[in-house]
One Martini backbone bead per residue (centre of mass of N, CA, C, O) as a GRO file, in nm:
protein
  403
    1MET     BB    1  -2.164  -6.768   0.086
    2THR     BB    2  -2.243  -6.431   0.048
    3THR     BB    3  -2.403  -6.242  -0.185
    4PRO     BB    4  -2.437  -5.940  -0.277
    5THR     BB    5  -2.671  -5.725  -0.326
    6ALA     BB    6  -2.812  -5.449  -0.481
    7HIS     BB    7  -2.822  -5.304  -0.175
    8HIS     BB    8  -2.506  -5.321  -0.201
    9THR     BB    9  -2.181  -5.153  -0.114
   10HIS     BB   10  -1.922  -5.295  -0.005
   11GLY     BB   11  -2.129  -5.393   0.245
   12TRP     BB   12  -2.320  -5.141   0.219
   13PRO     BB   13  -2.602  -5.008   0.263
   14ARG     BB   14  -2.778  -4.766   0.114
   15ARG     BB   15  -2.888  -4.633   0.369
   16ARG     BB   16  -2.607  -4.580   0.499
   17TRP     BB   17  -2.502  -4.397   0.276
   18LEU     BB   18  -2.719  -4.177   0.306
   19GLN     BB   19  -2.665  -4.117   0.602
   20ALA     BB   20  -2.366  -4.037   0.571
   21ALA     BB   21  -2.406  -3.812   0.367
   22GLY     BB   22  -2.591  -3.642   0.544
   23ALA     BB   23  -2.392  -3.608   0.777
   24GLY     BB   24  -2.171  -3.469   0.612
   25LEU     BB   25  -2.336  -3.224   0.528
   26LEU     BB   26  -2.398  -3.133   0.815
   27LEU     BB   27  -2.105  -3.094   0.906
   28ALA     BB   28  -2.028  -2.895   0.685
   29GLY     BB   29  -2.236  -2.685   0.763
   30HIS     BB   30  -2.126  -2.638   1.047
   31GLY     BB   31  -1.843  -2.553   0.955
   32MET     BB   32  -1.934  -2.305   0.791
   33GLN     BB   33  -2.079  -2.165   1.023
   34ALA     BB   34  -1.829  -2.141   1.202
   35ALA     BB   35  -1.659  -1.974   1.008
   36PHE     BB   36  -1.862  -1.738   0.987
   37ALA     BB   37  -1.876  -1.682   1.293
   38ASN     BB   38  -1.555  -1.600   1.292
   39SER     BB   39  -1.652  -1.378   1.096
   40PRO     BB   40  -1.661  -1.066   1.048
   41GLN     BB   41  -1.840  -0.801   0.959
   42ALA     BB   42  -1.814  -0.619   0.697
   43ARG     BB   43  -1.708  -0.266   0.693
   44GLY     BB   44  -1.663  -0.046   0.488
   45LYS     BB   45  -1.360   0.121   0.400
   46LEU     BB   46  -1.031   0.091   0.236
   47VAL     BB   47  -0.717   0.277   0.266
   48VAL     BB   48  -0.391   0.262   0.107
   49VAL     BB   49  -0.081   0.437   0.175
   50MET     BB   50   0.225   0.448  -0.003
   51LEU     BB   51   0.548   0.556   0.108
   52ARG     BB   52   0.805   0.583  -0.110
   53GLY     BB   53   1.145   0.591   0.053
   54ALA     BB   54   1.109   0.684   0.346
   55LEU     BB   55   0.983   0.830   0.598
   56ASP     BB   56   1.039   1.082   0.831
   57GLY     BB   57   0.896   1.054   1.137
   58LEU     BB   58   1.053   1.290   1.295
   59ALA     BB   59   0.943   1.510   1.095
   60ALA     BB   60   0.635   1.457   1.091
   61VAL     BB   61   0.673   1.364   1.420
   62PRO     BB   62   0.792   1.542   1.650
   63ALA     BB   63   0.985   1.509   1.964
   64VAL     BB   64   0.976   1.792   2.146
   65GLY     BB   65   0.973   1.650   2.453
   66ASP     BB   66   1.241   1.537   2.417
   67PRO     BB   67   1.553   1.587   2.553
   68GLN     BB   68   1.706   1.504   2.259
   69TRP     BB   69   1.592   1.670   2.025
   70ALA     BB   70   1.781   1.926   1.998
   71THR     BB   71   2.034   1.755   1.934
   72LEU     BB   72   1.937   1.604   1.676
   73ARG     BB   73   1.740   1.872   1.607
   74PRO     BB   74   1.834   2.155   1.554
   75PRO     BB   75   1.779   2.459   1.539
   76ALA     BB   76   1.784   2.723   1.372
   77ASP     BB   77   2.033   2.857   1.151
   78ALA     BB   78   2.242   2.922   0.901
   79ALA     BB   79   2.102   2.639   0.779
   80ALA     BB   80   1.788   2.684   0.743
   81SER     BB   81   1.734   2.617   0.440
   82LEU     BB   82   1.795   2.302   0.503
   83LEU     BB   83   1.670   2.231   0.810
   84ALA     BB   84   1.416   2.407   0.814
   85PRO     BB   85   1.105   2.442   0.823
   86ALA     BB   86   0.872   2.657   0.675
   87THR     BB   87   0.687   2.549   0.908
   88PRO     BB   88   0.552   2.519   1.194
   89PRO     BB   89   0.464   2.320   1.426
   90LEU     BB   90   0.191   2.112   1.533
   91PRO     BB   91   0.030   2.049   1.808
   92LEU     BB   92  -0.061   1.758   2.010
   93ASP     BB   93   0.132   1.741   2.265
   94ALA     BB   94   0.386   1.740   2.497
   95MET     BB   95   0.566   1.556   2.286
   96PHE     BB   96   0.406   1.617   2.013
   97ALA     BB   97   0.411   1.691   1.660
   98LEU     BB   98   0.325   1.846   1.348
   99HIS     BB   99   0.380   1.913   1.054
  100GLY     BB  100   0.309   2.215   0.890
  101ALA     BB  101   0.212   2.055   0.610
  102LEU     BB  102  -0.049   1.923   0.804
  103PRO     BB  103  -0.342   2.069   0.852
  104GLN     BB  104  -0.557   1.853   0.798
  105LEU     BB  105  -0.454   1.639   0.994
  106HIS     BB  106  -0.473   1.823   1.239
  107ARG     BB  107  -0.777   1.860   1.231
  108TRP     BB  108  -0.844   1.561   1.265
  109TYR     BB  109  -0.714   1.535   1.538
  110THR     BB  110  -0.903   1.743   1.684
  111GLU     BB  111  -1.161   1.554   1.587
  112GLY     BB  112  -1.073   1.241   1.627
  113GLN     BB  113  -0.957   1.128   1.304
  114LEU     BB  114  -0.649   1.088   1.415
  115LEU     BB  115  -0.391   0.840   1.423
  116VAL     BB  116  -0.079   0.814   1.578
  117VAL     BB  117   0.199   0.592   1.492
  118HIS     BB  118   0.481   0.532   1.682
  119ALA     BB  119   0.748   0.338   1.660
  120VAL     BB  120   0.728   0.181   1.374
  121ALA     BB  121   0.746  -0.157   1.220
  122SER     BB  122   0.865  -0.398   1.062
  123PRO     BB  123   1.065  -0.689   1.070
  124TYR     BB  124   1.266  -0.521   0.929
  125ARG     BB  125   1.653  -0.455   0.958
  126GLU     BB  126   1.725  -0.326   0.707
  127ARG     BB  127   1.808  -0.093   0.400
  128SER     BB  128   1.609  -0.190   0.169
  129HIS     BB  129   1.363  -0.084  -0.020
  130PHE     BB  130   1.273  -0.340  -0.178
  131ASP     BB  131   1.259  -0.538   0.056
  132ALA     BB  132   1.074  -0.370   0.244
  133GLN     BB  133   0.833  -0.347   0.050
  134GLN     BB  134   0.780  -0.646   0.006
  135LEU     BB  135   0.725  -0.716   0.301
  136LEU     BB  136   0.497  -0.512   0.358
  137GLU     BB  137   0.307  -0.621   0.122
  138SER     BB  138   0.309  -0.935   0.190
  139GLY     BB  139   0.333  -1.001   0.520
  140GLY     BB  140   0.594  -1.104   0.605
  141ALA     BB  141   0.913  -1.182   0.768
  142ARG     BB  142   1.045  -1.199   0.475
  143PRO     BB  143   1.177  -1.138   0.194
  144PHE     BB  144   1.015  -1.329  -0.051
  145GLU     BB  145   0.836  -1.541   0.100
  146LEU     BB  146   0.602  -1.389  -0.049
  147ALA     BB  147   0.414  -1.330  -0.354
  148THR     BB  148   0.181  -1.223  -0.211
  149GLY     BB  149  -0.069  -1.029  -0.058
  150TRP     BB  150  -0.250  -0.939   0.217
  151LEU     BB  151  -0.481  -0.810   0.050
  152GLY     BB  152  -0.519  -1.025  -0.164
  153ARG     BB  153  -0.589  -1.260   0.028
  154ALA     BB  154  -0.835  -1.118   0.153
  155LEU     BB  155  -1.001  -1.076  -0.103
  156GLU     BB  156  -1.013  -1.377  -0.183
  157ALA     BB  157  -1.147  -1.494   0.077
  158GLY     BB  158  -1.411  -1.279   0.040
  159GLY     BB  159  -1.478  -1.180  -0.254
  160ARG     BB  160  -1.337  -0.908  -0.310
  161ARG     BB  161  -1.266  -0.557  -0.397
  162GLY     BB  162  -0.986  -0.398  -0.566
  163VAL     BB  163  -0.790  -0.085  -0.616
  164ALA     BB  164  -0.516   0.033  -0.809
  165LEU     BB  165  -0.362   0.351  -0.855
  166SER     BB  166  -0.188   0.194  -1.103
  167PRO     BB  167  -0.006   0.052  -1.361
  168ALA     BB  168   0.070  -0.160  -1.138
  169MET     BB  169   0.059  -0.431  -0.948
  170PRO     BB  170   0.082  -0.455  -0.634
  171VAL     BB  171   0.184  -0.676  -0.409
  172ALA     BB  172  -0.055  -0.640  -0.201
  173LEU     BB  173  -0.281  -0.744  -0.443
  174ARG     BB  174  -0.179  -1.007  -0.489
  175GLY     BB  175  -0.407  -1.294  -0.539
  176ALA     BB  176  -0.659  -1.136  -0.669
  177ARG     BB  177  -0.935  -1.141  -0.876
  178GLY     BB  178  -1.057  -0.854  -0.748
  179ALA     BB  179  -0.810  -0.709  -0.876
  180SER     BB  180  -0.716  -0.376  -0.988
  181THR     BB  181  -0.633  -0.123  -1.226
  182TRP     BB  182  -0.570   0.246  -1.239
  183THR     BB  183  -0.545   0.501  -1.495
  184PRO     BB  184  -0.516   0.777  -1.654
  185SER     BB  185  -0.583   0.909  -1.935
  186ARG     BB  186  -0.393   1.015  -2.225
  187ALA     BB  187  -0.336   1.247  -2.424
  188ALA     BB  188  -0.206   1.330  -2.695
  189SER     BB  189   0.066   1.472  -2.784
  190PRO     BB  190   0.181   1.727  -2.920
  191ASP     BB  191   0.337   1.838  -3.175
  192ALA     BB  192   0.655   1.949  -3.172
  193ASP     BB  193   0.645   2.147  -3.411
  194LEU     BB  194   0.399   2.302  -3.319
  195MET     BB  195   0.517   2.401  -3.045
  196THR     BB  196   0.749   2.562  -3.170
  197ARG     BB  197   0.573   2.762  -3.333
  198ILE     BB  198   0.418   2.874  -3.091
  199ALA     BB  199   0.663   2.978  -2.934
  200GLN     BB  200   0.756   3.175  -3.155
  201THR     BB  201   0.497   3.346  -3.154
  202TYR     BB  202   0.517   3.414  -2.825
  203GLN     BB  203   0.807   3.546  -2.768
  204GLY     BB  204   0.699   3.861  -2.786
  205ASP     BB  205   0.501   3.763  -2.540
  206PRO     BB  206   0.523   3.745  -2.206
  207VAL     BB  207   0.246   3.635  -2.129
  208LEU     BB  208   0.209   3.397  -2.331
  209ALA     BB  209   0.481   3.261  -2.275
  210GLY     BB  210   0.424   3.205  -1.974
  211LEU     BB  211   0.166   3.034  -2.012
  212LEU     BB  212   0.295   2.813  -2.183
  213GLU     BB  213   0.508   2.722  -1.980
  214GLN     BB  214   0.308   2.646  -1.755
  215ALA     BB  215   0.147   2.431  -1.913
  216LEU     BB  216   0.387   2.243  -1.973
  217SER     BB  217   0.464   2.193  -1.680
  218GLN     BB  218   0.193   2.066  -1.591
  219ARG     BB  219   0.197   1.834  -1.793
  220ASP     BB  220   0.458   1.702  -1.686
  221THR     BB  221   0.362   1.655  -1.397
  222ILE     BB  222   0.118   1.478  -1.464
  223GLY     BB  223   0.272   1.269  -1.635
  224ALA     BB  224   0.448   1.162  -1.395
  225GLY     BB  225   0.190   1.013  -1.259
  226VAL     BB  226   0.210   0.755  -1.497
  227ARG     BB  227   0.448   0.620  -1.412
  228GLU     BB  228   0.649   0.401  -1.308
  229PRO     BB  229   0.704   0.293  -1.008
  230GLY     BB  230   0.942   0.418  -0.761
  231MET     BB  231   1.171   0.628  -0.603
  232GLY     BB  232   1.054   0.845  -0.821
  233GLY     BB  233   0.795   0.982  -0.989
  234GLY     BB  234   0.539   0.816  -0.992
  235ALA     BB  235   0.208   0.732  -0.964
  236GLY     BB  236   0.242   0.926  -0.682
  237SER     BB  237   0.302   1.202  -0.753
  238PRO     BB  238   0.236   1.516  -0.646
  239GLY     BB  239   0.091   1.617  -0.917
  240ALA     BB  240  -0.125   1.346  -0.896
  241PHE     BB  241  -0.239   1.260  -0.615
  242ALA     BB  242  -0.507   1.413  -0.581
  243GLY     BB  243  -0.650   1.285  -0.826
  244LEU     BB  244  -0.626   0.990  -0.733
  245ALA     BB  245  -0.766   1.023  -0.459
  246ARG     BB  246  -1.036   1.119  -0.570
  247GLN     BB  247  -1.090   0.866  -0.740
  248ALA     BB  248  -1.091   0.667  -0.508
  249GLY     BB  249  -1.339   0.788  -0.367
  250ARG     BB  250  -1.535   0.732  -0.600
  251PHE     BB  251  -1.510   0.428  -0.613
  252LEU     BB  252  -1.610   0.381  -0.312
  253ALA     BB  253  -1.887   0.556  -0.324
  254GLU     BB  254  -2.010   0.388  -0.516
  255PRO     BB  255  -2.236   0.176  -0.593
  256GLY     BB  256  -2.072  -0.120  -0.560
  257GLY     BB  257  -1.798  -0.067  -0.486
  258ALA     BB  258  -1.512  -0.090  -0.375
  259ASP     BB  259  -1.337  -0.193  -0.073
  260LEU     BB  260  -1.050  -0.106  -0.202
  261ALA     BB  261  -0.766   0.125  -0.189
  262TRP     BB  262  -0.463   0.208  -0.372
  263LEU     BB  263  -0.173   0.416  -0.292
  264ASP     BB  264   0.092   0.615  -0.426
  265LEU     BB  265   0.395   0.787  -0.286
  266ASP     BB  266   0.671   0.935  -0.384
  267GLY     BB  267   0.988   1.082  -0.259
  268TRP     BB  268   1.124   0.990   0.054
  269ASP     BB  269   1.446   1.001  -0.022
  270THR     BB  270   1.606   1.220   0.213
  271HIS     BB  271   1.942   1.284   0.194
  272THR     BB  272   1.871   1.576   0.086
  273GLY     BB  273   1.715   1.857   0.146
  274GLN     BB  274   1.461   1.784   0.333
  275ALA     BB  275   1.285   2.025   0.412
  276ALA     BB  276   1.182   2.110   0.129
  277ARG     BB  277   1.079   1.831   0.038
  278LEU     BB  278   0.875   1.781   0.272
  279GLN     BB  279   0.698   2.022   0.223
  280ARG     BB  280   0.590   1.906  -0.045
  281GLN     BB  281   0.513   1.614   0.023
  282LEU     BB  282   0.322   1.671   0.267
  283GLY     BB  283   0.137   1.858   0.110
  284ALA     BB  284   0.042   1.640  -0.090
  285LEU     BB  285  -0.075   1.447   0.118
  286ASP     BB  286  -0.276   1.640   0.249
  287GLY     BB  287  -0.435   1.715  -0.012
  288GLY     BB  288  -0.510   1.424  -0.097
  289LEU     BB  289  -0.672   1.343   0.158
  290ALA     BB  290  -0.880   1.566   0.127
  291ALA     BB  291  -0.986   1.468  -0.150
  292LEU     BB  292  -1.076   1.193  -0.056
  293ARG     BB  293  -1.285   1.286   0.152
  294GLU     BB  294  -1.463   1.448  -0.039
  295ALA     BB  295  -1.534   1.204  -0.232
  296LEU     BB  296  -1.665   1.019  -0.010
  297GLY     BB  297  -1.825   1.167   0.192
  298GLU     BB  298  -2.028   0.971   0.379
  299ARG     BB  299  -1.807   0.734   0.376
  300TRP     BB  300  -1.605   0.843   0.587
  301ALA     BB  301  -1.742   0.723   0.845
  302ASP     BB  302  -1.649   0.404   0.719
  303THR     BB  303  -1.344   0.489   0.681
  304THR     BB  304  -1.003   0.372   0.638
  305VAL     BB  305  -0.673   0.519   0.666
  306LEU     BB  306  -0.355   0.401   0.560
  307VAL     BB  307  -0.028   0.522   0.646
  308MET     BB  308   0.281   0.408   0.492
  309THR     BB  309   0.623   0.278   0.537
  310GLU     BB  310   0.911   0.087   0.516
  311PHE     BB  311   1.084   0.308   0.683
  312GLY     BB  312   1.285   0.493   0.848
  313ARG     BB  313   1.517   0.724   0.985
  314SER     BB  314   1.754   0.888   1.097
  315ALA     BB  315   1.778   1.076   1.383
  316ALA     BB  316   2.005   1.220   1.247
  317LEU     BB  317   2.155   1.440   1.069
  318ASN     BB  318   2.328   1.504   0.801
  319GLY     BB  319   2.559   1.690   0.602
  320SER     BB  320   2.297   1.739   0.376
  321GLY     BB  321   2.017   1.788   0.517
  322GLY     BB  322   1.953   1.485   0.596
  323THR     BB  323   1.860   1.136   0.577
  324ASP     BB  324   1.889   0.805   0.657
  325HIS     BB  325   1.848   0.494   0.676
  326GLY     BB  326   1.623   0.315   0.890
  327THR     BB  327   1.350   0.220   1.107
  328GLY     BB  328   1.175   0.377   1.278
  329GLY     BB  329   0.838   0.512   1.257
  330VAL     BB  330   0.537   0.619   1.088
  331ALA     BB  331   0.177   0.614   1.126
  332PHE     BB  332  -0.160   0.639   0.983
  333LEU     BB  333  -0.499   0.691   1.106
  334ALA     BB  334  -0.803   0.749   0.921
  335GLY     BB  335  -1.141   0.852   1.017
  336GLY     BB  336  -1.466   0.858   1.133
  337ALA     BB  337  -1.405   0.591   1.344
  338VAL     BB  338  -1.153   0.686   1.461
  339ALA     BB  339  -0.954   0.679   1.760
  340GLY     BB  340  -0.840   0.975   1.798
  341GLY     BB  341  -0.640   1.231   1.930
  342ARG     BB  342  -0.364   1.050   1.926
  343VAL     BB  343  -0.066   0.884   2.044
  344LEU     BB  344   0.058   0.569   1.950
  345THR     BB  345   0.295   0.465   2.204
  346ASP     BB  346   0.621   0.321   2.296
  347TRP     BB  347   0.847   0.520   2.397
  348PRO     BB  348   1.207   0.492   2.368
  349GLY     BB  349   1.369   0.725   2.291
  350LEU     BB  350   1.677   0.949   2.207
  351GLY     BB  351   1.897   0.830   2.331
  352ARG     BB  352   2.176   0.669   2.252
  353HIS     BB  353   2.095   0.403   2.420
  354GLU     BB  354   1.793   0.401   2.275
  355LEU     BB  355   1.902   0.355   2.012
  356LEU     BB  356   1.935   0.188   1.728
  357ASP     BB  357   2.262   0.152   1.687
  358GLY     BB  358   2.284   0.468   1.766
  359ARG     BB  359   2.063   0.591   1.508
  360ASP     BB  360   1.769   0.474   1.560
  361LEU     BB  361   1.455   0.437   1.591
  362ARG     BB  362   1.296   0.236   1.809
  363PRO     BB  363   1.094  -0.022   1.770
  364THR     BB  364   0.760  -0.106   1.947
  365ARG     BB  365   0.590  -0.176   1.677
  366ASP     BB  366   0.404  -0.379   1.478
  367ILE     BB  367   0.238  -0.303   1.191
  368ARG     BB  368   0.061  -0.570   1.181
  369SER     BB  369  -0.125  -0.482   1.423
  370LEU     BB  370  -0.295  -0.306   1.214
  371PHE     BB  371  -0.387  -0.508   1.000
  372VAL     BB  372  -0.577  -0.691   1.154
  373PRO     BB  373  -0.821  -0.492   1.214
  374LEU     BB  374  -0.861  -0.415   0.918
  375LEU     BB  375  -0.936  -0.697   0.815
  376GLN     BB  376  -1.176  -0.740   1.005
  377ARG     BB  377  -1.352  -0.484   0.948
  378HIS     BB  378  -1.326  -0.448   0.611
  379LEU     BB  379  -1.278  -0.780   0.510
  380GLY     BB  380  -1.377  -1.020   0.707
  381VAL     BB  381  -1.147  -1.149   0.872
  382GLY     BB  382  -1.103  -1.433   1.036
  383THR     BB  383  -0.953  -1.646   1.244
  384ALA     BB  384  -0.929  -1.885   1.035
  385GLN     BB  385  -0.788  -1.687   0.805
  386LEU     BB  386  -0.540  -1.532   0.923
  387ALA     BB  387  -0.302  -1.737   0.883
  388ARG     BB  388  -0.321  -1.705   0.566
  389VAL     BB  389  -0.314  -1.391   0.528
  390LEU     BB  390  -0.128  -1.350   0.818
  391PRO     BB  391   0.142  -1.475   0.901
  392ASP     BB  392   0.250  -1.436   1.217
  393ALA     BB  393   0.071  -1.253   1.365
  394PRO     BB  394   0.019  -1.019   1.568
  395PRO     BB  395  -0.148  -0.869   1.783
  396ALA     BB  396  -0.401  -0.670   1.798
  397ALA     BB  397  -0.470  -0.354   1.799
  398PRO     BB  398  -0.636  -0.174   2.021
  399GLY     BB  399  -0.869   0.082   1.995
  400LEU     BB  400  -0.917   0.217   1.687
  401TRP     BB  401  -1.228   0.248   1.753
  402ARG     BB  402  -1.531   0.383   1.861
  403SER     BB  403  -1.720   0.122   1.714
   0.00000   0.00000   0.00000
């Protein structure tokens, strides 16, 4: 019986151990190289805007060329103050137009820098805001199936950084050590007794009293922009959205800045008086995105902005001049490299037999097909990582960029 010498370990010579270890390191190196080879080079910046409350996609992008359009959304009549938009729609093509409160987006469309994606939805088919938002932000197939977000998982996988301009971390960015939140600091409110005495002093002067009332109103509107986000008036309320969007652009444009910015805009649950409310809401969105572009400066050329909402609304108006929770809706992609100037859709039609459950725009595209190319282009998520970042993802929508 032979006793192993000091040059053996459990029967293996030291030389063979060194050879095996070297081979293992070599194979690991090849594996890492293969993984990196499968990962696209990240470029540019990404901005995601969440419209909480469910935007009516048929109001934002009316299908004026569909034969059933006038039946579902009749032209102005005696109830014009409730039903009719304050501004006429802006034409896109023979089938679609853009709401008149979106002149900046319309200009980007004519410049080929806005892509409209219609009849789009997540896999969710119920009508709960909270469940739908959680699913859309987590990137799962069912609400609360995943606790982290698709953007958070992507940031973590690539060691990248994102910022949510919100008081609380949105589900979409959870799971990333490189994710943070930002909200504007608020100066201490003036003493209530002092404001009462100032108001009493000004009450005999109509001009000064009016200016004081206007200033207090603006302060309250801006203050509403830093409350906890919810179904209305949250961190992205119209009064604050332009300022937050401008700050997001600055964060992304600065040298070594974040790779991703997240913005919320609440107030889209338009069950009543939709026309007037959407005029304000869409105007705030339009102005905020314009401020974002201005702040990005030259970085706009390699930035993509995704605007999305949890679901669409009913195809027909209800008796209160509004719309109810629906399914298919609209999303927007904007940016200097976006292959825009077109409406991307497999249009299902608006006939009663073509509507989902006889009431909703039927979705023909999974919104996650937009997530995939965004993750690949802007966050460098490769094929090997995609199943972890966005499980059961549909095929990527092709041709979203000019280059």
